Backbone as CSV, one residue per row, in Angstrom:
resi,resn,N_x,N_y,N_z,CA_x,CA_y,CA_z,C_x,C_y,C_z
1,MET,-14.409,-13.897,14.467,-13.322,-13.152,13.846,-12.143,-14.089,13.599
2,SER,-11.610,-14.095,12.399,-10.499,-14.975,12.050,-9.200,-14.449,12.641
3,ASP,-8.362,-15.382,13.136,-7.043,-14.997,13.620,-6.083,-14.740,12.468
4,THR,-6.425,-15.214,11.274,-5.581,-15.030,10.093,-6.404,-14.359,9.000
5,PRO,-6.469,-13.037,9.003,-7.284,-12.350,7.994,-6.706,-12.514,6.594
6,ARG,-7.605,-12.528,5.596,-7.211,-12.582,4.190,-7.028,-11.150,3.693
7,VAL,-5.793,-10.831,3.332,-5.482,-9.474,2.876,-5.033,-9.531,1.425
8,GLY,-5.762,-8.878,0.561,-5.405,-8.827,-0.843,-4.208,-7.922,-1.085
9,VAL,-3.398,-8.268,-2.069,-2.312,-7.416,-2.540,-2.571,-7.171,-4.021
10,LEU,-2.800,-5.917,-4.392,-3.042,-5.606,-5.800,-1.820,-6.014,-6.602
11,ALA,-1.987,-6.961,-7.512,-0.847,-7.598,-8.182,-0.811,-7.266,-9.666
12,LEU,-1.083,-6.017,-10.016,-1.031,-5.598,-11.417,0.354,-5.085,-11.793
13,GLN,1.060,-4.498,-10.826,2.387,-3.940,-11.060,2.949,-3.519,-9.711
14,GLY,4.261,-3.602,-9.539,4.853,-3.151,-8.287,5.456,-4.276,-7.464
15,ASP,5.842,-3.952,-6.220,6.593,-4.880,-5.369,5.642,-5.772,-4.565
16,VAL,5.049,-6.718,-5.249,4.006,-7.565,-4.674,4.585,-8.591,-3.699
17,ARG,5.653,-9.270,-4.100,6.209,-10.349,-3.266,6.671,-9.845,-1.912
18,GLU,7.232,-8.643,-1.886,7.709,-8.079,-0.627,6.561,-7.856,0.346
19,HIS,5.411,-7.414,-0.174,4.235,-7.250,0.688,3.695,-8.603,1.133
20,ASP,3.742,-9.592,0.258,3.338,-10.952,0.642,4.104,-11.394,1.884
21,ARG,5.422,-11.256,1.835,6.269,-11.706,2.937,5.945,-10.949,4.230
22,ALA,5.815,-9.623,4.120,5.558,-8.803,5.304,4.191,-9.120,5.915
23,LEU,3.199,-9.361,5.074,1.869,-9.693,5.586,1.873,-11.037,6.302
24,ARG,2.561,-12.025,5.720,2.645,-13.328,6.388,3.320,-13.189,7.750
25,ALA,4.397,-12.412,7.782,5.115,-12.216,9.041,4.235,-11.502,10.075
26,ALA,3.298,-10.687,9.604,2.413,-9.944,10.495,1.153,-10.732,10.856
27,GLY,1.037,-11.963,10.335,-0.066,-12.823,10.726,-1.267,-12.813,9.817
28,ALA,-1.089,-12.394,8.553,-2.191,-12.375,7.590,-1.919,-13.357,6.463
29,GLU,-2.967,-13.713,5.737,-2.856,-14.556,4.544,-2.959,-13.666,3.310
30,PRO,-1.849,-13.455,2.583,-1.919,-12.602,1.396,-2.591,-13.314,0.225
31,VAL,-3.384,-12.556,-0.524,-4.110,-13.070,-1.687,-3.892,-12.076,-2.828
32,HIS,-3.419,-12.541,-3.981,-3.168,-11.640,-5.100,-4.484,-11.226,-5.753
33,VAL,-4.581,-9.933,-6.052,-5.786,-9.377,-6.662,-5.443,-8.890,-8.067
34,ARG,-6.046,-9.541,-9.059,-5.867,-9.141,-10.462,-7.198,-8.992,-11.186
35,ARG,-8.240,-9.639,-10.659,-9.557,-9.621,-11.310,-10.624,-9.311,-10.269
36,LEU,-11.798,-8.997,-10.769,-12.905,-8.650,-9.883,-13.215,-9.775,-8.908
37,ALA,-13.145,-11.013,-9.383,-13.461,-12.155,-8.514,-12.500,-12.263,-7.344
38,ASP,-11.287,-11.707,-7.496,-10.291,-11.790,-6.426,-10.644,-10.904,-5.231
39,LEU,-11.594,-9.991,-5.405,-11.984,-9.093,-4.317,-12.928,-9.775,-3.315
40,GLU,-13.428,-10.940,-3.686,-14.372,-11.617,-2.810,-13.676,-12.143,-1.560
41,ARG,-14.352,-12.044,-0.445,-13.909,-12.592,0.834,-12.574,-12.026,1.314
42,LEU,-12.295,-10.764,0.967,-11.096,-10.116,1.483,-11.443,-9.348,2.754
43,ASP,-10.519,-9.374,3.697,-10.682,-8.601,4.928,-9.937,-7.276,4.860
44,GLY,-9.006,-7.150,3.931,-8.230,-5.927,3.764,-7.522,-5.968,2.426
45,LEU,-6.856,-4.852,2.068,-6.196,-4.752,0.770,-4.959,-3.891,0.891
46,VAL,-3.874,-4.318,0.232,-2.642,-3.537,0.146,-2.449,-3.073,-1.288
47,LEU,-2.140,-1.786,-1.443,-1.796,-1.211,-2.746,-0.294,-0.967,-2.737
48,PRO,0.479,-1.742,-3.499,1.941,-1.677,-3.401,2.530,-0.476,-4.117
49,GLY,3.839,-0.298,-3.881,4.564,0.693,-4.649,4.695,0.237,-6.091
50,GLY,5.111,1.146,-6.925,5.227,0.894,-8.352,5.133,2.226,-9.071
51,GLU,4.494,2.253,-10.202,4.313,3.491,-10.971,2.832,3.823,-10.950
52,SER,2.484,4.917,-10.292,1.066,5.195,-10.012,0.236,5.371,-11.271
53,THR,0.791,6.003,-12.318,-0.005,6.192,-13.531,-0.236,4.856,-14.236
54,THR,0.772,3.982,-14.215,0.609,2.655,-14.810,-0.446,1.856,-14.063
55,ILE,-0.363,1.858,-12.731,-1.356,1.134,-11.931,-2.746,1.692,-12.190
56,SER,-2.862,3.006,-12.284,-4.149,3.642,-12.564,-4.739,3.134,-13.876
57,ARG,-3.914,3.080,-14.915,-4.405,2.608,-16.215,-4.801,1.135,-16.142
58,LEU,-3.999,0.331,-15.448,-4.299,-1.092,-15.343,-5.585,-1.334,-14.546
59,LEU,-5.844,-0.516,-13.553,-7.102,-0.645,-12.810,-8.296,-0.477,-13.747
60,GLU,-8.176,0.438,-14.689,-9.261,0.636,-15.649,-9.337,-0.529,-16.634
61,VAL,-8.176,-0.967,-17.135,-8.151,-2.069,-18.102,-8.762,-3.333,-17.504
62,PHE,-8.440,-3.623,-16.239,-8.933,-4.838,-15.594,-10.281,-4.630,-14.889
63,GLU,-10.885,-3.464,-15.129,-12.224,-3.137,-14.608,-12.297,-3.274,-13.081
64,LEU,-11.237,-2.795,-12.438,-11.170,-2.846,-10.979,-11.336,-1.475,-10.336
65,LEU,-11.261,-0.408,-11.122,-11.252,0.939,-10.548,-12.519,1.232,-9.736
66,GLU,-13.673,1.106,-10.366,-14.917,1.427,-9.652,-15.216,0.441,-8.524
67,PRO,-15.033,-0.871,-8.742,-15.245,-1.797,-7.621,-14.354,-1.502,-6.419
68,LEU,-13.108,-1.118,-6.663,-12.225,-0.807,-5.545,-12.627,0.496,-4.867
69,ARG,-13.021,1.483,-5.654,-13.523,2.720,-5.050,-14.700,2.431,-4.123
70,GLU,-15.590,1.573,-4.584,-16.765,1.224,-3.789,-16.363,0.497,-2.506
71,ARG,-15.398,-0.422,-2.609,-14.964,-1.156,-1.423,-14.320,-0.210,-0.401
72,VAL,-13.527,0.744,-0.872,-12.913,1.718,0.031,-13.991,2.559,0.709
73,ARG,-14.965,3.017,-0.080,-16.064,3.807,0.504,-16.849,2.998,1.527
74,ASP,-16.958,1.691,1.297,-17.740,0.830,2.191,-16.976,0.417,3.445
75,GLY,-15.712,0.815,3.549,-14.982,0.572,4.780,-13.954,-0.539,4.755
76,LEU,-13.617,-1.086,3.579,-12.575,-2.101,3.519,-11.253,-1.486,3.977
77,PRO,-10.563,-2.066,4.969,-9.262,-1.534,5.369,-8.265,-1.630,4.211
78,VAL,-7.572,-0.533,3.945,-6.639,-0.468,2.828,-5.344,0.189,3.291
79,TYR,-4.218,-0.380,2.862,-2.906,0.225,3.117,-2.208,0.444,1.786
80,GLY,-1.718,1.647,1.561,-0.984,1.961,0.344,0.408,2.467,0.657
81,SER,1.429,1.876,-0.003,2.802,2.364,0.149,3.242,3.022,-1.149
82,CYS,3.823,4.210,-1.044,4.367,4.968,-2.172,3.295,5.222,-3.243
83,ALA,3.310,4.481,-4.351,2.267,4.667,-5.371,0.883,4.416,-4.782
84,GLY,0.794,3.498,-3.815,-0.485,3.242,-3.154,-1.016,4.469,-2.442
85,MET,-0.113,5.266,-1.847,-0.541,6.513,-1.215,-1.146,7.462,-2.240
86,ILE,-0.516,7.541,-3.408,-1.021,8.423,-4.469,-2.420,7.984,-4.892
87,LEU,-2.624,6.682,-5.038,-3.930,6.169,-5.452,-5.014,6.449,-4.419
88,LEU,-4.642,6.531,-3.152,-5.634,6.728,-2.092,-5.920,8.201,-1.803
89,ALA,-5.078,9.096,-2.286,-5.249,10.518,-2.005,-6.456,11.084,-2.748
90,ASP,-7.172,11.968,-2.081,-8.301,12.629,-2.732,-7.850,13.630,-3.785
91,GLU,-6.608,14.155,-3.648,-6.077,15.101,-4.638,-4.595,14.832,-4.847
92,VAL,-4.159,14.821,-6.121,-2.772,14.555,-6.470,-2.224,15.723,-7.281
93,LEU,-1.072,16.235,-6.858,-0.379,17.278,-7.596,0.709,16.642,-8.452
94,ASP,0.934,17.200,-9.633,1.961,16.719,-10.566,1.649,15.342,-11.140
95,GLY,0.397,14.937,-11.115,-0.012,13.692,-11.750,-0.426,13.938,-13.188
96,ARG,-0.665,12.885,-13.918,-1.164,13.015,-15.285,-2.629,13.450,-15.243
97,PRO,-3.082,14.241,-16.232,-4.471,14.687,-16.235,-5.483,13.548,-16.261
98,ASP,-5.108,12.420,-16.884,-6.039,11.296,-17.000,-5.853,10.271,-15.883
99,GLN,-5.018,10.588,-14.899,-4.750,9.641,-13.826,-5.960,9.506,-12.900
100,GLN,-6.331,8.256,-12.608,-7.489,7.974,-11.767,-7.027,7.414,-10.421
101,GLY,-7.753,7.757,-9.370,-7.434,7.251,-8.046,-8.644,6.617,-7.387
102,LEU,-8.397,6.090,-6.198,-9.464,5.423,-5.451,-10.068,6.327,-4.387
103,GLY,-9.319,7.314,-3.914,-9.790,8.155,-2.829,-9.763,7.419,-1.502
104,GLY,-10.220,8.105,-0.479,-10.244,7.519,0.850,-9.442,8.294,1.866
105,LEU,-8.468,9.087,1.384,-7.657,9.906,2.273,-7.878,11.381,1.948
106,ASP,-8.280,12.149,2.944,-8.506,13.578,2.782,-7.157,14.297,2.859
107,VAL,-6.345,14.068,1.833,-5.013,14.662,1.767,-4.735,15.131,0.343
108,VAL,-3.788,16.061,0.241,-3.227,16.459,-1.045,-1.812,15.886,-1.099
109,VAL,-1.533,15.062,-2.105,-0.249,14.390,-2.242,0.462,14.918,-3.480
110,ARG,1.769,15.156,-3.326,2.574,15.558,-4.489,3.347,14.348,-5.006
111,ARG,3.072,13.978,-6.245,3.716,12.820,-6.875,5.191,13.110,-7.139
112,ASN,6.060,12.100,-6.914,7.510,12.235,-7.131,8.091,13.465,-6.424
113,ALA,7.570,13.759,-5.237,7.969,14.978,-4.544,9.442,14.988,-4.158
114,PHE,9.997,13.818,-3.845,11.389,13.750,-3.414,12.374,13.728,-4.582
115,GLY,11.862,13.696,-5.802,12.744,13.710,-6.957,12.705,12.411,-7.739
116,ARG,13.670,12.250,-8.626,13.716,11.104,-9.520,14.364,9.904,-8.833
117,GLN,14.505,8.820,-9.591,15.072,7.580,-9.042,16.435,7.810,-8.381
118,VAL,17.266,8.667,-8.984,18.598,8.913,-8.435,18.544,9.654,-7.104
119,ASP,17.400,10.238,-6.788,17.245,10.976,-5.530,16.678,10.107,-4.413
120,SER,16.546,8.809,-4.666,16.053,7.895,-3.637,16.992,7.928,-2.437
121,PHE,16.435,7.731,-1.245,17.254,7.819,-0.037,16.601,7.025,1.087
122,GLU,17.346,6.883,2.186,16.862,6.196,3.371,17.096,7.088,4.589
123,THR,16.200,6.979,5.572,16.364,7.734,6.807,15.588,7.040,7.918
124,ASP,15.868,7.418,9.143,15.101,6.925,10.284,14.090,7.979,10.688
125,LEU,12.893,7.542,11.032,11.872,8.497,11.458,10.980,7.877,12.533
126,ALA,10.334,8.739,13.282,9.411,8.308,14.344,8.033,8.116,13.744
127,PHE,7.457,6.923,13.969,6.153,6.556,13.407,5.201,6.324,14.576
128,GLU,4.188,7.161,14.685,3.260,7.078,15.813,2.577,5.707,15.863
129,GLY,2.590,5.098,17.035,1.969,3.799,17.211,2.843,2.630,16.817
130,VAL,4.011,2.907,16.232,4.930,1.860,15.791,6.290,2.010,16.468
131,GLY,6.804,3.236,16.510,8.134,3.505,17.038,9.043,3.993,15.933
132,ASP,10.345,4.006,16.196,11.307,4.442,15.186,11.424,3.386,14.093
133,VAL,11.362,3.825,12.849,11.471,2.912,11.718,12.523,3.428,10.744
134,HIS,13.129,2.510,10.018,14.051,2.855,8.936,13.228,2.913,7.654
135,ALA,13.220,4.067,7.001,12.329,4.288,5.862,13.122,4.406,4.570
136,VAL,12.640,3.694,3.544,13.243,3.708,2.208,12.313,4.483,1.272
137,PHE,12.821,5.555,0.673,12.039,6.403,-0.230,12.567,6.235,-1.647
138,ILE,11.683,5.846,-2.586,12.060,5.642,-3.988,11.070,6.401,-4.865
139,ARG,11.524,7.494,-5.458,10.632,8.355,-6.272,9.325,8.594,-5.521
140,ALA,9.447,8.943,-4.277,8.301,8.925,-3.366,7.484,10.213,-3.419
141,PRO,6.200,10.089,-3.087,5.372,11.271,-2.886,5.548,11.784,-1.456
142,TRP,5.032,12.966,-1.196,4.818,13.385,0.184,3.463,14.040,0.287
143,VAL,2.989,14.219,1.487,1.678,14.823,1.720,1.862,16.322,1.866
144,GLU,1.268,17.071,0.959,1.353,18.539,1.007,0.475,19.104,2.106
145,SER,-0.713,18.541,2.258,-1.638,19.035,3.283,-2.630,17.943,3.641
146,THR,-3.184,18.047,4.841,-4.152,17.060,5.322,-5.446,17.755,5.706
147,GLY,-6.555,17.064,5.451,-7.849,17.544,5.909,-8.076,17.160,7.366
148,GLU,-9.223,17.540,7.887,-9.500,17.325,9.300,-9.537,15.851,9.671
149,GLY,-9.931,14.991,8.726,-10.082,13.578,9.062,-8.803,12.776,9.036
150,ALA,-7.724,13.341,8.492,-6.478,12.589,8.316,-5.534,12.834,9.488
151,GLN,-5.017,11.757,10.040,-4.090,11.812,11.169,-2.666,11.617,10.664
152,VAL,-1.777,12.540,11.004,-0.373,12.433,10.621,0.329,11.452,11.556
153,LEU,0.991,10.442,10.972,1.684,9.425,11.757,3.203,9.561,11.710
154,ALA,3.739,10.170,10.666,5.199,10.306,10.569,5.559,11.456,9.639
155,ARG,6.690,12.090,9.981,7.256,13.161,9.169,8.745,12.897,8.957
156,VAL,9.286,13.467,7.888,10.734,13.434,7.688,11.370,14.217,8.833
157,PRO,12.440,13.686,9.448,13.084,14.403,10.559,13.558,15.793,10.149
158,GLU,13.653,16.659,11.139,14.174,18.012,10.897,15.693,17.932,10.764
159,ASP,16.130,17.566,9.570,17.556,17.323,9.332,18.215,18.398,8.469
160,GLY,17.481,19.480,8.228,18.031,20.558,7.418,17.836,20.393,5.926
161,SER,17.284,19.258,5.504,17.059,19.026,4.076,15.794,19.734,3.615
162,ALA,15.620,19.800,2.289,14.424,20.438,1.732,13.155,19.690,2.100
163,ALA,13.303,18.390,2.417,12.132,17.574,2.762,11.830,17.556,4.252
164,ALA,12.631,18.213,5.052,12.463,18.165,6.506,11.050,18.570,6.912
165,GLY,10.435,17.753,7.760,9.106,18.051,8.271,7.959,17.615,7.379
166,ARG,8.273,17.105,6.197,7.205,16.685,5.291,6.493,15.442,5.843
167,VAL,5.180,15.412,5.639,4.358,14.292,6.119,4.546,13.103,5.186
168,VAL,4.871,11.924,5.772,5.145,10.741,4.955,4.356,9.512,5.414
169,ALA,3.478,9.664,6.396,2.591,8.568,6.793,1.329,9.157,7.390
170,VAL,0.183,8.645,6.956,-1.105,9.159,7.417,-2.090,8.009,7.594
171,ARG,-3.084,8.273,8.424,-4.185,7.322,8.591,-5.488,8.103,8.664
172,GLN,-6.499,7.559,8.034,-7.843,8.119,8.142,-8.816,6.956,8.298
173,GLY,-9.222,6.693,9.518,-10.136,5.591,9.774,-9.530,4.263,9.365
174,HIS,-10.120,3.634,8.349,-9.689,2.305,7.897,-8.629,2.361,6.803
175,VAL,-8.105,3.554,6.508,-7.134,3.724,5.423,-5.800,4.198,5.993
176,LEU,-4.722,3.500,5.602,-3.361,3.800,6.046,-2.489,3.987,4.813
177,ALA,-1.547,4.937,4.865,-0.660,5.133,3.713,0.689,5.647,4.176
178,THR,1.734,5.200,3.472,3.091,5.687,3.707,3.734,6.077,2.386
179,SER,4.573,7.113,2.420,5.349,7.491,1.238,6.457,6.494,0.974
180,PHE,6.915,5.833,2.027,8.078,4.958,1.948,7.667,3.494,1.865
181,HIS,8.657,2.616,1.803,8.450,1.191,1.531,8.864,0.335,2.730
182,PRO,8.037,0.154,3.732,8.434,-0.703,4.861,8.609,-2.162,4.469
183,GLU,8.011,-2.561,3.353,8.119,-3.951,2.912,9.533,-4.304,2.438
184,LEU,10.386,-3.291,2.231,11.737,-3.534,1.725,12.790,-3.648,2.820
185,THR,12.423,-3.403,4.060,13.422,-3.309,5.126,13.481,-4.541,6.021
186,GLY,12.505,-5.434,5.927,12.462,-6.567,6.849,11.842,-6.231,8.185
187,ASP,11.431,-4.989,8.377,10.737,-4.567,9.592,9.243,-4.616,9.294
188,ASP,8.539,-5.520,9.950,7.129,-5.770,9.605,6.133,-5.053,10.510
189,ARG,6.602,-4.082,11.287,5.707,-3.451,12.256,4.627,-2.583,11.615
190,VAL,4.925,-1.933,10.499,3.880,-1.140,9.822,2.806,-2.080,9.280
191,HIS,3.218,-3.196,8.703,2.233,-4.188,8.258,1.485,-4.772,9.457
192,GLY,2.184,-4.916,10.579,1.521,-5.372,11.787,0.439,-4.413,12.237
193,LEU,0.713,-3.110,12.141,-0.299,-2.104,12.463,-1.502,-2.251,11.546
194,PHE,-1.228,-2.452,10.241,-2.344,-2.586,9.304,-3.139,-3.862,9.564
195,VAL,-2.463,-4.962,9.822,-3.180,-6.213,10.104,-4.039,-6.059,11.351
196,GLN,-3.554,-5.309,12.337,-4.368,-5.050,13.516,-5.600,-4.227,13.150
197,MET,-5.435,-3.248,12.254,-6.589,-2.474,11.769,-7.603,-3.391,11.095
198,VAL,-7.108,-4.345,10.305,-7.992,-5.287,9.609,-8.761,-6.111,10.617
199,LYS,-8.082,-6.630,11.627,-8.740,-7.454,12.632,-9.787,-6.660,13.397
200,GLU,-9.493,-5.421,13.707,-10.445,-4.587,14.441,-11.683,-4.275,13.614
201,ALA,-11.536,-4.317,12.276,-12.671,-3.996,11.389,-13.557,-5.206,11.119
202,GLN,-13.092,-6.399,11.491,-13.860,-7.627,11.182,-15.088,-7.736,12.067
C-alpha cells in the first residue's frame, strides 16, 4: 500500500487548484483528470465544485461519463464537493432534464437549494469523524433525503434559518460528499478523511 496515494481531480471546470493544495496537505498526490487515459492508476477521485450542468455536459464531450460511472460502481473512492455532490447523487431535484450524473450515493439532492450566488454564506457545523468545521456554501445543494445506505455526517446548525437541520455531508461506503467547499478554508481535515478512505481501500 502506498503512503502517498494518487488522487485524481476532475479538471474540466471548477476549483481544481484548491483541491490540489488540500490533497497535498492531506498526504496525497493530486493528478488532473481530463481524458480517459488520466483515469489509469488512480487510487481515488475528487469531483470539485463548479457548475454541475456544465460539468455533466463536459463529461459527455470528453467521453468520461460512462467510464467514471463504471469506476464508481467498481469501488473507486470518490469525494464530491458542491457540484460534485450533485453528480454523485442518485436523484437530483431542480436539475436540467438532460443533466447526467455518476451515481453512487443513495440520496436525493436539491440543486441550488440555498439560493443564488448572492445567497452564499458561511457557518460552523459539527462534522462526524472530523470535528467542528467552518463551512463555505456557494450556490450549494442540500440533501433532501437519504436512503438506508447513506450515512449523514453533517447538518446545518439549528440556527432558526430556513436551512436549519438540512443535511450537507454524507458518506456511503467509498463515496463522500459535502454541499460546502472545505478546499476554500485552509482546513484540510475533510480531505484528510477522504485520503484515509482511499488508503483503506488500497
